[in-house]
C-alpha positions in Angstrom: -27.3 154.4 60.4 -25.5 151.4 59.1 -23.4 148.9 61.0 -20.3 151.0 60.6 -22.0 154.0 62.4 -22.1 156.0 59.2 -25.2 158.2 59.0 -26.5 159.6 55.7 -24.5 162.8 56.3 -21.3 160.8 56.4 -22.0 159.2 53.1 -23.0 162.5 51.5 -19.8 164.1 52.7 -17.7 161.4 51.0 -19.5 161.7 47.7 -17.1 163.3 45.2 -18.9 162.2 42.1 -22.3 163.9 42.5 -22.4 167.6 41.7 -25.4 167.8 44.1 -23.6 166.4 47.1 -23.4 169.9 48.7 -27.1 170.3 48.3 -27.7 167.0 49.9 -25.5 167.9 52.8 -27.3 171.3 53.2 -30.7 169.5 53.3 -29.4 166.9 55.8 -28.0 169.6 58.1 -31.3 171.6 57.9 -33.1 168.4 59.0 -30.6 167.6 61.8 -27.8 170.0 62.5 -26.6 167.8 65.3 -25.4 165.3 62.6 -22.3 167.5 62.2 -21.2 166.4 65.7 -21.7 162.7 65.1 -18.6 160.6 64.8 -18.5 157.4 62.7 -16.8 154.1 63.6 -13.4 155.7 63.0 -14.2 158.5 65.3 -14.4 160.9 62.3 -16.9 163.6 62.1 -18.6 164.4 58.8 -16.0 167.3 58.6 -13.1 164.8 58.6 -14.7 162.9 55.8 -15.4 166.0 53.8 -11.8 167.1 54.1 -10.8 164.0 52.1 -13.3 164.9 49.4 -11.2 166.0 46.4 -14.1 167.6 44.4 -15.3 171.2 44.3 -18.3 169.9 46.2 -16.0 169.0 49.0 -15.1 172.6 49.6 -18.7 173.6 49.8 -19.5 170.8 52.2 -16.6 171.8 54.5 -18.0 175.3 54.6 -21.5 174.1 55.4 -20.2 171.9 58.2 -18.1 174.6 59.7 -20.9 177.1 59.6 -23.0 174.7 61.7 -20.3 173.4 64.0 -17.0 175.4 63.8 -15.6 173.5 66.8 -15.4 170.5 64.5 -12.1 171.9 63.2 -10.6 171.0 66.7 -12.0 167.4 66.8 -9.7 164.4 66.8 -10.6 161.1 65.2 -9.7 157.7 66.5 -6.2 158.1 65.1 -5.8 161.5 66.9 -5.9 163.4 63.6 -7.6 166.7 63.1 -9.6 167.5 60.0 -6.6 169.5 58.8 -4.4 166.3 59.1 -6.9 164.3 57.1 -6.9 166.9 54.3 -3.1 167.0 54.1 -2.9 163.2 54.2 -5.6 162.4 51.7 -6.4 165.5 49.6 -3.8 167.0 47.2 -6.3 168.2 44.7 -6.5 171.8 43.3 -9.3 172.5 45.7 -7.4 171.6 48.9 -6.1 175.1 49.3 -9.7 176.3 50.0 -10.3 173.6 52.5 -7.1 174.3 54.4 -7.8 178.0 54.4 -11.2 177.5 56.0 -9.9 175.0 58.5 -7.2 177.4 59.6 -9.6 180.2 59.8 -11.7 178.1 62.2 -8.7 176.8 64.2 -5.4 178.6 63.6 -3.5 176.5 66.2 -4.0 173.4 64.1 -0.9 174.5 62.2 1.2 173.7 65.4 -0.4 170.3 66.1 1.6 167.2 64.9 -0.1 164.2 63.2 -1.7 161.7 65.5 0.8 159.0 64.9 3.7 161.2 65.8 2.2 163.3 68.6 3.6 161.3 71.5 7.1 161.0 70.0 10.0 163.3 71.0 9.7 166.7 69.3 12.4 166.0 66.8 10.4 163.0 65.4 7.0 164.7 65.2 5.4 165.5 61.9 3.8 168.9 61.7 1.2 170.0 59.2 3.7 171.9 57.0 5.8 168.7 56.8 2.7 166.7 55.9 2.1 169.2 53.1 5.5 168.2 51.6 4.6 164.5 51.6 1.8 164.9 49.0 2.6 167.6 46.5 -0.2 168.9 44.4 -1.3 172.0 42.6 -2.4 173.6 45.8 0.8 172.9 47.7 2.5 176.3 47.3 -0.4 178.2 48.8 -1.0 175.6 51.5 2.7 175.7 52.6 2.6 179.5 52.7 -0.5 179.7 54.8 0.7 177.0 57.2 4.0 178.8 57.7 2.2 182.1 58.2 0.2 180.5 60.9 3.2 178.8 62.5 6.4 180.7 61.6 8.3 178.9 64.5 8.3 175.9 62.2 11.2 177.5 60.4 13.4 176.8 63.4 12.3 173.2 64.0 15.1 170.8 63.5 15.1 167.0 63.2 17.6 164.7 64.9 20.2 165.5 62.2 19.8 169.2 62.7 17.9 169.6 59.4 15.4 172.4 59.0 12.3 172.6 56.8 14.4 173.9 53.9 16.9 171.0 54.2 14.1 168.4 54.3 12.1 169.8 51.4 15.2 170.0 49.2 16.1 166.4 50.1 12.6 165.2 49.3 12.7 166.8 45.9 16.1 165.3 45.2 14.7 161.9 46.0 11.7 162.5 43.8 13.9 163.4 40.9 15.5 160.0 41.1 12.1 158.3 40.7 10.4 159.7 37.6 7.4 157.6 38.3 6.3 160.0 41.1 6.2 162.9 38.6 3.6 161.6 36.1 0.7 163.6 37.5 2.5 166.8 38.3 4.8 169.3 36.7 7.8 168.6 38.9 9.8 171.3 37.1 7.5 174.0 38.4 5.8 172.9 41.7 8.9 172.5 43.8 10.2 175.9 42.8 6.8 177.4 43.6 6.8 175.8 47.0 10.4 177.1 47.7 9.2 180.5 46.6 6.3 180.3 49.1 8.8 179.3 51.9 11.1 182.1 51.0 8.2 184.6 51.0 7.0 183.4 54.4 10.6 183.4 55.9 11.2 187.0 54.7 8.0 188.0 56.6 9.0 186.4 59.9 12.6 185.1 60.0 14.8 186.5 57.2 18.0 184.8 58.3 16.6 181.2 58.6 17.8 180.2 55.1 21.4 180.5 56.3 21.1 177.9 59.0 23.1 174.8 58.6 22.5 171.2 59.6 24.9 168.9 61.6 27.0 168.5 58.5 27.2 172.3 58.0 25.1 171.9 54.8 
């Protein structure tokens, strides 16, 4: 263990360049399964670190860690973030959908828990996982948004201090992004927002069909 309280398992979980990273994690867990419960200097379990791993190996590592210690999906780091929050904040890869699915399978209530930095704020100022998913749009975003809304359909009725719903805020975000073409270099911004809106509409039809007719404080 180094001076930053990072065990070999922590280092292996962060390794996104080595195709054998998952094999290394499997071997380390076989030698010491308790390592999955060990936080580093940031209070992060190996699972938190693996959730930021953007490679295909990262998904396999998340599965291995949850098989050994499923309660890790409920663990908070020093910033009061769950592994789900870490994934949404740091991983917008095409593999993120699989990581989010496994985390929600292990701890469905995570979809209702706001990010650590906003948890102590008034409800209208809190940032919930589905809103975090809007902040970093990637190829997995439509599926992630749909799954989060299916786990937390009450989010459709959450309103900020201006009375804006999820639909209002997402459309505002896309409008701002369209003004700054630099944010669109790595993503087909013509398609992904439409796919996310489709995911939101599909989830709303399942749970709250009338929510898209709600207006904000400006009747918009």
